[in-house]
BAFITI-840986 format. One line per 3 residues: number of its first residue (from 0); their letters; for each residue x, y negated, z negated of N, C-alpha, C, O. Coordinates in Angstrom, 3 decimals, padded with zeros to 6 digits, always signed. Each point is the difference from the previous one (the first is absolute). Layout:
N
NUM> A> X:Y:Z:X:Y:Z:X:Y:Z:X:Y:Z | ...
//
This chain:
71
0> XXX> -042.682:+070.597:+040.807:+001.423:-000.479:+000.260:+000.026:-001.505:-000.237:-000.779:-000.796:+000.525 | +001.741:+000.500:-001.357:+000.255:-001.562:-000.308:+001.268:-000.516:+000.650:+000.949:+000.739:+000.263 | -000.971:-001.956:-000.032:+001.219:-000.619:+000.648:+001.202:+000.126:-000.876:-000.067:-000.299:-001.193
3> XXX> +001.146:+000.725:+001.742:+001.262:+000.127:-000.867:+000.836:-001.207:+000.528:-000.403:-000.761:+000.880 | +001.664:+000.662:-001.536:+000.995:-000.883:+000.379:+000.388:+000.435:+001.515:+000.098:-000.866:+000.869 | +000.090:+002.047:-000.623:+000.422:+000.382:+001.318:-001.085:-000.321:+000.979:+000.382:-000.606:+001.001
6> XXX> -001.615:+000.878:-001.082:-000.964:-000.290:+000.965:-000.249:-001.338:+000.145:-000.283:-000.455:+001.108 | +000.364:-000.350:-002.247:-000.020:-001.528:+000.131:+001.187:-000.575:+000.954:-000.259:-000.865:+000.836 | +001.500:+001.356:-000.991:+001.046:-000.295:+000.662:-000.059:+000.224:+001.557:+000.360:-000.856:+000.809
9> XXX> -000.823:+002.020:-000.494:-000.010:+000.389:+001.351:-001.207:-000.907:+000.611:+000.182:-000.518:+001.101 | -001.250:+000.341:-001.701:-001.158:-000.730:+000.684:+000.602:-001.454:+000.151:-000.083:-000.594:+001.075 | +000.695:+000.038:-002.188:+000.600:-001.427:+000.138:+001.026:-000.166:+001.096:+000.032:-001.009:+000.704
12> XXX> +000.832:+002.049:-000.569:+001.195:+000.053:+001.030:-000.805:+000.053:+001.433:+000.338:-000.715:+000.944 | -001.363:+001.575:-000.887:-000.684:+000.214:+001.355:-000.508:-001.357:+000.414:+000.340:-000.483:+001.080 | -001.116:-000.118:-001.882:-000.556:-001.264:+000.284:+001.089:-001.085:+000.293:-000.178:-000.825:+000.896
15> XXX> +001.292:+000.837:-001.654:+001.107:-000.992:+000.204:+000.466:+000.141:+001.441:+000.249:-000.968:+000.717 | -000.149:+002.234:-000.342:+000.442:+000.227:+001.500:-001.059:+000.121:+001.002:+000.249:+000.444:+001.121 | -001.582:-000.871:-001.522:-001.049:-000.253:+000.950:-000.279:+001.329:+000.766:-000.160:+000.027:+001.220
18> XXX> +000.113:+001.106:-002.047:-000.194:+001.380:+000.559:-001.432:+000.260:-000.519:-000.432:-000.436:-001.067 | -000.306:+001.254:+002.014:-001.194:+000.640:-000.486:+000.328:+001.380:-000.544:+001.071:+000.545:+000.264 | -001.993:+000.008:-001.017:+000.401:+001.589:-000.435:+000.352:+000.814:+001.190:+000.868:+000.871:-000.042
21> XXX> -001.641:-001.203:+001.245:+000.336:+000.982:+001.099:+001.611:-000.293:+000.510:+000.772:+000.872:+000.397 | -000.540:-002.018:-000.489:+001.395:-000.629:+000.711:+000.954:+000.693:-001.210:+000.965:+000.584:+000.493 | -001.010:-000.527:-001.755:+000.920:+000.422:-000.916:+000.244:+001.489:+000.279:+001.112:+000.506:+000.148
24> XXX> -002.447:+000.217:-000.089:+000.042:+001.516:+000.185:+000.845:+000.197:+001.166:+000.886:+000.838:-000.165 | -000.943:-001.454:+001.408:+000.645:+000.156:+001.188:+001.513:-000.048:-000.071:+000.800:+000.846:+000.401 | -000.568:-002.021:-001.000:+001.429:-000.453:-000.135:+000.827:+000.958:-000.946:+001.189:+000.264:+000.178
27> XXX> -001.894:+000.173:-001.105:+000.587:+000.807:-001.030:+000.072:+001.545:+000.386:+000.808:+000.768:-000.522 | -001.649:-000.428:+001.398:-000.197:+001.296:+000.465:-000.704:+000.912:-001.068:+000.312:+001.175:-000.191 | -001.199:-001.783:-000.415:-000.925:+000.755:-000.971:-001.493:-000.268:+000.478:-000.287:-000.903:+000.786
30> XXX> -000.593:+001.747:-001.319:-001.359:-000.033:+000.296:-000.828:-001.240:-000.591:+000.283:-000.485:-001.096 | -001.154:+000.086:+001.767:-000.847:-001.195:-000.528:-000.579:+000.378:-001.379:+000.076:-000.789:-000.942 | -000.685:+002.062:+000.825:-000.578:+000.359:-001.226:+001.106:-000.079:-001.214:-000.327:-000.360:-001.130
33> XXX> +001.679:+000.737:+001.482:+001.086:-000.167:-001.007:+000.049:-001.371:-000.393:-000.006:-000.278:-001.199 | +000.059:-000.694:+002.156:+000.194:-001.449:-000.387:-001.235:-000.363:-000.854:+000.226:-000.635:-001.030 | -001.321:+000.912:+001.284:-001.155:-000.288:-000.738:+000.151:+000.433:-001.461:-000.218:-000.761:-000.943
36> XXX> +000.599:+002.012:+000.821:+000.190:+000.757:-001.337:+001.033:-000.736:-000.775:-000.161:-000.249:-001.195 | +001.245:-000.111:+001.877:+001.139:-000.778:-000.606:-000.525:-001.310:-000.519:+000.133:-000.260:-001.196 | -000.666:-000.503:+001.943:-000.599:-001.240:-000.447:-001.200:+000.080:-001.027:-000.377:-001.006:-000.601
39> XXX> -000.177:+002.190:+000.434:-001.091:+000.119:-000.851:+000.568:+000.573:-001.358:-000.742:+000.094:-000.978 | +001.905:+000.239:+000.937:+000.740:+000.453:-001.202:-000.251:+001.543:-000.284:-000.129:+000.440:-001.143 | +000.080:+000.218:+002.111:-000.042:+001.568:-000.300:+001.209:+000.403:-000.592:+001.086:-000.348:+000.463
42> XXX> -001.214:+001.112:-001.533:+001.168:+000.406:-000.859:+000.754:+001.208:+000.581:+001.108:+000.253:-000.472 | -001.616:+000.527:+001.469:+000.797:+001.047:+000.476:+000.176:-000.116:+001.591:-000.780:+000.447:+000.841 | +002.031:-001.177:-000.603:+000.286:-000.080:+001.275:+001.499:+000.457:+000.340:+000.884:-000.127:-000.846
45> XXX> -000.652:+000.620:+002.015:+001.401:+000.404:+000.250:+000.993:-001.141:-000.020:-000.156:-000.976:+000.734 | +001.255:+001.099:-001.633:+000.908:-001.041:+000.051:+000.766:-000.157:+001.213:+000.490:-001.111:+000.204 | -000.295:+002.069:+000.669:+000.621:-000.405:+001.224:-000.752:-000.708:+000.982:+000.583:-000.658:+000.861
48> XXX> -001.910:+000.739:-000.914:-000.890:-000.904:+000.795:-000.162:-001.425:-000.718:-000.136:-001.009:+000.693 | +000.152:+000.948:-001.986:+000.034:-001.150:-000.626:+001.195:-000.796:+000.396:-000.176:-001.190:+000.260 | +001.376:+001.705:-000.183:+001.136:-000.609:+000.494:+000.092:-000.337:+001.299:+000.661:-000.981:+000.341
51> XXX> -001.327:+001.768:+000.555:-000.220:-000.395:+001.313:-000.586:-001.478:+000.251:+000.335:-000.839:+000.836 | -001.258:+000.801:-001.774:-000.715:-001.424:+000.136:+000.779:-001.075:-000.668:+000.084:-001.131:+000.479 | +000.523:+001.518:-001.664:+000.717:-001.065:-000.705:+001.337:-000.397:+000.707:+000.537:-001.081:-000.243
54> XXX> +000.033:+002.069:+001.210:+001.082:-000.355:+000.718:-000.152:-001.141:+001.039:+000.946:-000.688:+000.384 | -002.059:+000.573:-000.022:-000.463:-001.231:+001.017:+000.139:-001.416:-000.689:+000.067:-001.051:+000.637 | -000.029:+001.157:-002.115:+000.173:-001.215:-000.727:+001.284:-000.130:-000.765:+000.126:-000.863:-000.869
57> XXX> +000.849:+001.726:+001.184:+001.306:+000.201:-000.613:+000.081:+000.303:-001.376:+000.831:-000.486:-000.767 | -001.904:+001.477:+000.404:-000.089:+000.529:-001.313:-000.154:+001.413:-000.056:-000.355:+000.527:+001.055 | +000.544:+000.229:-002.067:-000.386:+001.445:-000.220:-000.253:+000.277:-001.425:+000.228:-000.777:-000.927
60> XXX> -000.736:+002.001:+000.843:-000.215:+000.400:-001.468:+000.834:+001.276:-000.293:+000.191:+000.815:+000.902 | +000.318:-000.625:-002.174:+000.754:+001.033:-000.271:+000.117:+000.244:-001.671:-000.556:-000.674:-000.868 | +001.373:+001.744:+000.694:+000.101:+000.232:-001.494:+000.870:-001.060:-000.620:+000.999:-000.414:+000.588
63> XXX> -001.386:-000.052:-001.831:+000.874:-001.014:-000.673:+000.277:+000.582:-001.338:-000.934:+000.448:-000.666 | +002.314:-000.422:+000.173:+000.172:+000.516:-001.215:-000.503:-000.931:-001.184:+000.077:-001.228:+000.012 | -000.524:+001.884:-000.878:-000.686:-000.818:-001.254:+000.627:+000.666:-001.260:+000.152:+001.214:-000.130
66> XXX> +000.182:-002.137:-000.755:+000.550:+000.403:-001.364:-001.157:+000.735:-000.683:-001.065:-000.603:+000.128 | +001.004:+001.579:-000.720:-000.953:+000.445:-000.908:+000.302:-000.176:-001.384:+001.167:-000.128:-000.370 | -002.167:+000.111:-000.454:+000.286:-000.257:-001.453:+000.682:+001.293:-000.453:-000.266:+001.153:+000.342
69> XX> +001.197:-001.594:-001.183:+000.697:+001.202:-000.764:+001.232:+000.567:+000.746:+000.747:+000.838:-000.506 | -000.579:-001.385:+001.820:+001.089:+000.369:+000.813:+001.253:-000.787:-000.327:+001.040:+000.208:+000.626
//
């Protein structure tokens, strides 16, 4: 697992708000293991749980329309 933009963002925001991983997991209502995997860049995570974490920072992930070549 390598760090991703998302994992770096979560870790940066957690530190900005002076939260430990335990604090973040409790405030977001997700498990500590989930927070660790998110910050480590695990590629298969439940989007609803990712959004639970991101909502604490006023953010969310979702589908974004992209123009495809030939369209």
